PLY file of the C-alpha trace (Angstrom):
ply
format ascii 1.0
element vertex 412
property float x
property float y
property float z
element edge 411
property int vertex1
property int vertex2
end_header
95.39 233.18 250.17
97.40 232.45 247.00
100.78 234.17 246.72
102.91 234.68 243.90
106.29 235.83 242.87
107.72 236.74 239.24
111.24 235.16 238.23
113.41 235.53 235.33
115.99 232.97 233.50
118.55 233.87 230.85
120.99 231.75 228.83
120.90 228.62 227.15
117.81 227.29 229.21
116.28 225.11 226.81
119.54 223.17 225.71
120.54 222.64 229.33
117.32 221.38 230.46
116.97 224.10 232.89
113.52 224.91 232.05
112.21 221.55 232.34
113.82 221.17 235.71
112.28 224.63 236.77
108.82 223.33 235.76
109.15 220.10 237.56
110.39 221.64 240.74
107.60 224.01 241.08
104.95 221.23 240.56
106.78 218.78 242.90
106.61 221.43 245.57
102.82 222.12 245.24
103.08 225.19 243.22
102.00 226.41 239.75
103.21 228.70 237.19
102.36 231.12 234.35
105.00 231.74 231.44
104.70 235.53 231.03
107.65 235.99 228.45
109.71 233.30 226.56
111.95 234.61 224.11
113.97 231.79 222.38
117.30 232.70 221.10
117.30 232.40 216.97
121.06 231.66 216.52
123.34 229.05 218.38
125.05 231.73 220.35
121.87 233.59 221.59
120.61 233.03 225.05
116.99 232.67 225.76
115.03 234.65 228.20
112.04 233.61 230.40
109.96 235.31 232.83
107.62 233.27 235.16
104.91 233.88 237.76
105.28 231.21 240.14
101.90 230.72 242.44
101.57 228.65 245.72
99.04 228.30 248.52
100.98 230.68 250.84
103.78 233.17 251.38
106.02 230.64 252.89
105.40 227.89 250.35
106.11 230.31 247.31
109.30 231.56 249.14
110.33 227.74 249.69
109.79 227.15 245.96
111.73 230.29 244.99
114.79 229.22 247.19
115.13 225.92 245.25
114.71 227.70 241.86
117.80 229.82 242.80
119.91 226.85 242.40
119.07 226.73 238.85
119.82 230.25 238.17
116.50 231.68 238.56
116.30 235.10 240.01
113.29 237.46 241.47
112.29 240.25 238.91
112.72 242.94 241.52
116.24 242.43 243.02
117.35 244.06 246.03
120.58 244.27 247.91
121.75 241.34 249.73
121.17 240.94 253.30
124.14 240.71 255.63
124.63 239.95 259.34
127.65 239.88 261.29
128.81 236.63 262.70
128.33 236.56 266.47
131.23 234.33 267.24
134.00 232.26 265.22
132.52 229.64 263.37
128.98 230.32 264.39
126.71 231.16 261.41
123.76 233.67 261.57
120.31 231.83 261.20
119.19 231.62 257.24
122.76 232.08 255.95
123.14 231.57 252.31
125.05 228.16 251.54
126.98 228.36 248.38
126.76 226.38 245.30
130.03 225.49 243.15
128.48 227.85 240.40
129.83 231.26 239.51
128.15 233.72 242.02
127.89 237.23 242.33
126.07 239.49 245.12
124.02 242.74 244.74
125.27 245.55 247.14
125.00 249.32 246.84
123.29 248.77 243.47
126.43 246.95 242.14
127.13 243.35 241.45
130.06 241.94 243.21
131.68 238.53 242.09
132.16 235.95 244.93
135.87 235.20 244.88
137.04 231.51 245.38
133.59 229.90 244.83
133.10 226.49 246.19
130.24 224.57 247.41
128.84 224.42 251.14
130.34 227.68 252.17
129.28 231.11 253.45
129.50 234.26 251.56
131.50 236.88 253.49
131.19 240.50 252.21
134.05 242.91 253.04
132.04 246.16 253.14
134.89 248.67 252.93
136.69 246.99 250.00
133.58 245.78 248.54
134.99 242.22 248.00
132.89 239.03 248.38
134.42 235.61 249.12
133.40 232.14 249.71
134.30 231.20 253.22
134.36 227.74 254.60
132.85 227.59 258.33
136.09 226.63 259.68
137.36 230.25 258.60
134.47 232.31 259.76
135.39 234.83 262.50
133.40 237.07 264.77
132.14 240.09 263.03
132.46 238.83 259.55
129.49 240.06 257.31
127.73 237.09 256.24
125.25 236.80 253.44
121.64 235.65 254.59
119.14 234.18 252.29
119.19 234.45 248.44
117.84 237.85 248.30
120.44 239.81 245.92
122.29 236.47 245.16
122.98 235.60 241.38
124.37 232.20 240.14
125.01 230.97 236.87
124.55 227.22 236.51
126.33 225.33 234.13
124.97 225.14 230.56
125.44 222.42 227.85
127.08 223.94 224.98
125.46 224.08 221.70
128.65 223.17 219.73
130.00 219.80 220.92
133.39 219.76 222.21
135.97 216.97 223.06
134.82 216.98 226.56
131.12 216.88 226.01
131.47 212.98 224.79
129.86 211.96 227.82
128.59 215.01 229.61
126.83 214.53 232.84
126.96 210.56 232.49
128.56 207.76 233.73
129.94 204.89 231.49
129.90 201.36 232.62
131.39 200.33 229.40
135.15 199.21 229.11
136.92 202.42 228.17
137.85 202.23 224.41
140.93 203.62 222.94
138.35 206.29 221.34
137.09 207.60 224.74
140.60 207.67 226.13
141.84 209.48 222.96
139.42 212.38 223.78
140.29 212.55 227.25
144.09 212.69 226.05
143.09 215.40 223.17
141.51 217.51 226.16
144.57 217.28 228.23
146.65 218.51 225.48
144.24 221.16 224.68
144.20 222.59 228.37
148.01 222.66 228.24
148.02 224.52 225.06
145.92 226.94 226.68
148.29 227.26 229.56
145.65 225.56 232.13
146.58 223.52 234.93
145.73 219.93 235.48
145.43 218.15 238.91
145.40 214.55 239.46
143.56 212.88 242.53
144.92 209.43 242.94
144.20 206.30 245.11
146.46 203.33 246.02
144.72 201.04 243.49
146.82 202.86 240.82
150.01 201.08 242.42
148.07 197.83 243.02
146.93 197.59 239.59
150.30 198.29 238.05
149.33 201.70 236.54
151.99 203.58 238.64
154.85 203.63 235.86
152.07 204.85 233.29
151.25 207.76 235.77
154.82 208.13 236.67
155.49 208.71 232.92
152.40 211.02 232.35
153.99 213.36 235.31
157.41 213.16 233.83
156.36 214.55 230.67
154.73 217.37 232.09
150.88 216.72 231.99
150.04 216.75 235.62
150.73 219.90 237.51
149.55 218.97 241.27
149.08 215.71 242.82
146.48 215.08 245.53
146.40 211.80 247.32
146.68 210.37 250.72
149.29 208.26 252.72
148.44 205.17 250.96
149.26 206.11 247.43
152.67 207.63 248.39
153.50 204.63 250.62
152.77 201.84 248.45
154.48 203.72 245.38
157.63 203.88 247.53
157.08 200.24 248.86
157.04 199.23 245.05
160.14 201.25 244.20
162.09 199.84 247.24
161.03 196.22 247.37
158.97 195.55 244.15
155.79 194.97 246.44
152.52 196.58 246.98
150.64 195.28 249.93
153.30 192.70 250.21
152.28 191.43 246.83
155.20 191.03 244.02
153.44 192.81 241.36
155.55 191.29 238.72
154.16 187.61 239.55
151.04 188.48 241.69
152.13 186.36 244.46
152.63 187.22 248.03
156.10 187.63 249.15
157.24 186.15 252.54
157.41 188.98 255.16
155.90 191.38 252.69
153.32 192.54 254.75
155.91 194.62 256.57
157.40 196.39 253.41
155.25 199.32 253.41
156.38 200.11 257.09
159.87 199.49 256.06
159.02 202.12 253.29
157.55 204.52 255.78
160.56 204.09 258.09
163.27 204.71 255.26
161.53 207.90 254.33
161.31 209.29 258.04
165.01 208.35 258.40
165.65 210.72 255.41
163.37 213.36 256.70
161.05 213.70 253.70
160.01 212.15 250.42
162.02 214.88 248.74
165.18 214.06 250.68
164.67 210.23 250.11
164.98 211.16 246.38
167.85 213.52 246.91
169.70 210.79 248.84
169.15 208.13 246.16
166.85 206.13 248.11
163.86 206.47 246.02
165.10 205.95 242.47
161.52 205.89 240.54
157.85 206.06 240.68
155.20 208.40 241.09
156.40 210.24 244.15
159.89 210.48 242.47
158.80 211.91 239.25
156.76 214.56 241.39
160.01 215.46 243.09
162.27 215.57 240.04
159.86 217.59 237.88
158.94 220.17 240.64
155.18 218.71 240.86
153.69 219.73 244.22
151.60 217.27 246.11
149.50 217.38 248.73
149.02 214.23 250.80
145.91 214.38 253.15
146.20 211.94 256.19
143.19 209.77 257.59
142.52 207.83 260.98
143.59 204.66 259.28
146.80 205.69 258.20
150.34 203.55 258.99
153.10 205.96 259.98
152.15 208.25 258.12
154.87 209.49 255.97
156.48 212.81 257.21
154.94 214.62 254.17
151.47 213.70 255.12
149.35 216.39 256.55
147.48 215.07 259.51
145.57 218.29 260.42
142.42 218.13 257.81
141.87 221.66 258.02
145.42 222.44 257.00
145.11 219.95 254.09
141.83 221.37 253.01
143.59 224.92 252.78
146.55 223.22 250.98
144.25 221.79 248.45
142.45 225.31 248.03
145.86 226.75 247.30
145.76 224.71 243.84
141.99 223.98 243.09
140.97 227.38 242.32
143.71 227.61 239.62
142.99 224.20 237.76
141.51 223.92 234.41
140.94 220.26 234.74
141.04 217.37 237.24
141.56 213.82 236.80
140.33 211.61 239.71
141.46 208.05 239.76
140.62 205.11 242.05
139.63 207.14 245.21
136.13 207.87 246.37
137.00 209.69 249.53
139.78 211.91 248.08
137.75 212.58 244.80
134.69 214.05 246.89
137.01 215.99 249.14
138.58 217.68 245.97
135.34 217.84 244.24
133.92 219.87 247.17
136.55 222.51 246.59
136.21 222.71 242.70
134.17 225.50 241.04
131.54 224.14 238.59
133.50 225.12 235.60
136.63 222.92 236.29
136.52 219.95 233.80
136.52 216.91 235.87
136.85 213.43 234.96
136.36 210.55 237.52
137.58 207.01 236.87
136.81 204.20 239.17
135.94 200.66 238.97
132.71 200.91 240.90
130.15 202.62 239.32
128.46 203.77 242.69
131.85 205.68 243.54
131.52 207.71 240.25
127.78 208.23 240.85
128.04 209.23 244.51
130.78 212.03 243.35
128.09 213.53 241.32
125.34 213.12 243.93
127.58 215.30 246.19
127.55 218.06 244.05
130.27 217.84 241.42
127.60 217.86 238.50
130.18 218.62 235.81
132.26 215.39 236.48
132.17 212.82 233.59
132.43 209.27 235.16
134.33 206.52 233.48
133.85 203.06 235.09
137.06 201.61 234.57
140.14 199.83 236.33
143.18 202.25 236.77
145.55 199.71 235.42
143.70 199.90 232.15
142.72 203.52 231.96
146.12 205.11 232.98
148.32 203.02 230.57
145.97 203.62 227.74
146.00 207.55 228.57
149.89 207.40 228.52
149.70 205.65 225.09
147.30 208.15 223.67
149.13 211.29 224.93
152.37 210.11 223.22
150.45 209.37 220.01
148.59 212.91 219.87
151.65 214.69 221.13
153.96 213.01 218.65
155.74 211.61 221.49
157.30 215.01 222.25
157.62 216.14 225.90
155.64 219.51 226.94
0 1
1 2
2 3
3 4
4 5
5 6
6 7
7 8
8 9
9 10
10 11
11 12
12 13
13 14
14 15
15 16
16 17
17 18
18 19
19 20
20 21
21 22
22 23
23 24
24 25
25 26
26 27
27 28
28 29
29 30
30 31
31 32
32 33
33 34
34 35
35 36
36 37
37 38
38 39
39 40
40 41
41 42
42 43
43 44
44 45
45 46
46 47
47 48
48 49
49 50
50 51
51 52
52 53
53 54
54 55
55 56
56 57
57 58
58 59
59 60
60 61
61 62
62 63
63 64
64 65
65 66
66 67
67 68
68 69
69 70
70 71
71 72
72 73
73 74
74 75
75 76
76 77
77 78
78 79
79 80
80 81
81 82
82 83
83 84
84 85
85 86
86 87
87 88
88 89
89 90
90 91
91 92
92 93
93 94
94 95
95 96
96 97
97 98
98 99
99 100
100 101
101 102
102 103
103 104
104 105
105 106
106 107
107 108
108 109
109 110
110 111
111 112
112 113
113 114
114 115
115 116
116 117
117 118
118 119
119 120
120 121
121 122
122 123
123 124
124 125
125 126
126 127
127 128
128 129
129 130
130 131
131 132
132 133
133 134
134 135
135 136
136 137
137 138
138 139
139 140
140 141
141 142
142 143
143 144
144 145
145 146
146 147
147 148
148 149
149 150
150 151
151 152
152 153
153 154
154 155
155 156
156 157
157 158
158 159
159 160
160 161
161 162
162 163
163 164
164 165
165 166
166 167
167 168
168 169
169 170
170 171
171 172
172 173
173 174
174 175
175 176
176 177
177 178
178 179
179 180
180 181
181 182
182 183
183 184
184 185
185 186
186 187
187 188
188 189
189 190
190 191
191 192
192 193
193 194
194 195
195 196
196 197
197 198
198 199
199 200
200 201
201 202
202 203
203 204
204 205
205 206
206 207
207 208
208 209
209 210
210 211
211 212
212 213
213 214
214 215
215 216
216 217
217 218
218 219
219 220
220 221
221 222
222 223
223 224
224 225
225 226
226 227
227 228
228 229
229 230
230 231
231 232
232 233
233 234
234 235
235 236
236 237
237 238
238 239
239 240
240 241
241 242
242 243
243 244
244 245
245 246
246 247
247 248
248 249
249 250
250 251
251 252
252 253
253 254
254 255
255 256
256 257
257 258
258 259
259 260
260 261
261 262
262 263
263 264
264 265
265 266
266 267
267 268
268 269
269 270
270 271
271 272
272 273
273 274
274 275
275 276
276 277
277 278
278 279
279 280
280 281
281 282
282 283
283 284
284 285
285 286
286 287
287 288
288 289
289 290
290 291
291 292
292 293
293 294
294 295
295 296
296 297
297 298
298 299
299 300
300 301
301 302
302 303
303 304
304 305
305 306
306 307
307 308
308 309
309 310
310 311
311 312
312 313
313 314
314 315
315 316
316 317
317 318
318 319
319 320
320 321
321 322
322 323
323 324
324 325
325 326
326 327
327 328
328 329
329 330
330 331
331 332
332 333
333 334
334 335
335 336
336 337
337 338
338 339
339 340
340 341
341 342
342 343
343 344
344 345
345 346
346 347
347 348
348 349
349 350
350 351
351 352
352 353
353 354
354 355
355 356
356 357
357 358
358 359
359 360
360 361
361 362
362 363
363 364
364 365
365 366
366 367
367 368
368 369
369 370
370 371
371 372
372 373
373 374
374 375
375 376
376 377
377 378
378 379
379 380
380 381
381 382
382 383
383 384
384 385
385 386
386 387
387 388
388 389
389 390
390 391
391 392
392 393
393 394
394 395
395 396
396 397
397 398
398 399
399 400
400 401
401 402
402 403
403 404
404 405
405 406
406 407
407 408
408 409
409 410
410 411
């Protein structure tokens, strides 16, 4: 016997293509639909409203379709309170738990809508029933007895919508550009950075060692020195090769001024790590005059915090590298929720890691020479990312130049 459910959607659901995606998903999953109400916004700022009846061959099938439509912001017409079940043990989830998106989310409890704090994708929603507070909680942080939201009932999300008024950040919305970046594109990125700072927002940079290898380190150091970056996320490699270049003029044993290998240069990164270990930390190496320039130097001198997350392939690592991945995740979360914009340059793994912690409303630009790296970030759920296929050695110097031009060469 055919089953049906009524759903509703509200917002700029036409401009954003959400209605088309809803229709496609229903039919792809073997259902059909009937449009009951469709009120289209008359003005640019007016939202649209739609009410649909979704039909399928069975209760199970229609529920499966509704579960998928939830990710597009659809909600059942009759909204009951969320279902909550206590976790039976640390890091053991109840069956049917709700898995979060990175979209703004709220839950209905005792007839009130409670916003979910610190939202990020692939987490649980834990409800504090005494304080009436809900929080996005990673599996690693789940404790026995935590009240976990189960199913989509009573959960409301707000998917990102394409603004009707074009902004600087919308020049390549949701796309990947394989063209060599022109100064026009990078000028728009620079303009957005300046606008974020003007509004008091914070900008994070996620960087890989190719920034050093391609000779873009001085440009990034300048951008940090002039106050455009508020936090740096990276791994052992970027910091190590940045310090190696400052101490020996090499990166991976190559003389960056000539592009030729240096005799014995393959050991220089180990010497660099050892010198920092002798000093005790990157900051102490800067304070002692061992490190005299570069990206990490500018971070220390300008009080820009950095999170260096370790991996199994690290040499050393540097004493500042966090080798416990769960601790590194928490350190990143200390900053990601307060960021307004993130620049990801030449690092796939760190970009995905940071992207997983970002709410969907954080403006994100991913720059990589490999088009598949940029696409994979979006495929992993960071749908708000704008992709620019470019060499770091081209992008960062042009960005530094544009920031100077548009700011009148004045420091922030």
